[in-house]
DOKOLLO-389198 format. One record per residue (C-alpha): y, z, x. Coordinates in Angstrom, 1 decimal. Layout:
<pts>
y Y | z Z | x X
...
</pts>
This chain:
<pts>
y -25.8 | z 58.4 | x 14.9
y -24.6 | z 60.4 | x 11.7
y -25.1 | z 59.6 | x 8.1
y -22.7 | z 60.6 | x 5.2
y -23.9 | z 60.2 | x 1.6
y -21.5 | z 60.2 | x -1.4
y -22.7 | z 62.1 | x -4.6
y -24.0 | z 58.6 | x -6.0
y -26.3 | z 58.2 | x -3.1
y -24.3 | z 55.5 | x -1.2
y -24.9 | z 56.1 | x 2.5
y -22.5 | z 55.5 | x 5.3
y -23.9 | z 55.4 | x 8.7
y -21.5 | z 56.7 | x 11.5
y -22.5 | z 55.3 | x 14.8
y -19.1 | z 55.8 | x 16.6
y -15.6 | z 57.3 | x 15.9
y -14.3 | z 54.0 | x 14.8
y -16.6 | z 53.9 | x 11.9
y -15.4 | z 57.6 | x 10.9
y -11.8 | z 56.4 | x 11.3
y -12.2 | z 53.5 | x 9.0
y -13.2 | z 55.9 | x 6.3
y -10.4 | z 58.2 | x 7.0
y -7.9 | z 55.3 | x 6.8
y -8.9 | z 55.2 | x 3.1
y -8.0 | z 58.5 | x 2.4
y -4.6 | z 60.0 | x 1.1
y -2.7 | z 61.2 | x 4.3
y -1.4 | z 64.4 | x 2.6
y -4.8 | z 65.3 | x 1.1
y -6.3 | z 64.6 | x 4.6
y -4.0 | z 66.9 | x 6.4
y -4.4 | z 69.7 | x 3.9
y -8.0 | z 69.6 | x 4.1
y -8.1 | z 69.5 | x 7.9
y -6.1 | z 72.6 | x 8.0
y -8.2 | z 74.4 | x 5.6
y -11.6 | z 73.3 | x 6.7
y -11.6 | z 72.5 | x 10.5
y -13.9 | z 72.8 | x 12.2
y -16.5 | z 71.1 | x 9.8
y -18.8 | z 68.3 | x 9.7
y -17.9 | z 64.8 | x 8.5
y -20.1 | z 65.2 | x 5.5
y -18.3 | z 68.4 | x 4.6
y -14.9 | z 66.6 | x 4.8
y -16.0 | z 63.7 | x 3.0
y -17.1 | z 65.8 | x 0.0
y -14.1 | z 68.0 | x 0.1
y -11.8 | z 64.9 | x 0.3
y -13.7 | z 63.3 | x -2.7
y -13.1 | z 66.3 | x -4.8
y -9.5 | z 66.7 | x -4.0
y -8.8 | z 63.0 | x -4.5
y -10.4 | z 63.3 | x -8.0
y -8.3 | z 66.6 | x -8.8
y -5.0 | z 64.9 | x -7.6
y -5.5 | z 61.4 | x -9.0
y -7.9 | z 61.9 | x -11.9
y -10.0 | z 59.1 | x -10.7
y -13.0 | z 58.8 | x -8.4
y -12.1 | z 57.8 | x -4.7
y -13.3 | z 54.3 | x -3.9
y -15.8 | z 55.4 | x -1.2
y -17.2 | z 58.0 | x -3.6
y -18.3 | z 55.5 | x -6.2
y -21.7 | z 54.1 | x -6.7
y -20.6 | z 50.6 | x -5.4
y -17.6 | z 51.0 | x -3.2
y -15.4 | z 48.1 | x -2.2
y -14.0 | z 48.3 | x 1.2
</pts>
């Protein structure tokens, strides 16, 4: 099992690939592809953090899963 934390302390427990895929489904595909090319191989935590930052830069708002109380 792996644990990912957002900058607000929200924890996501990743027990299997399906749970990670659910997180990835909430990501912008273009940002995801760009980060994958730039960062791979990296941990899920590194990718999560990089995605949250890139999402903020592109959209000017916090990515849902990076918020203190995210809504799935």
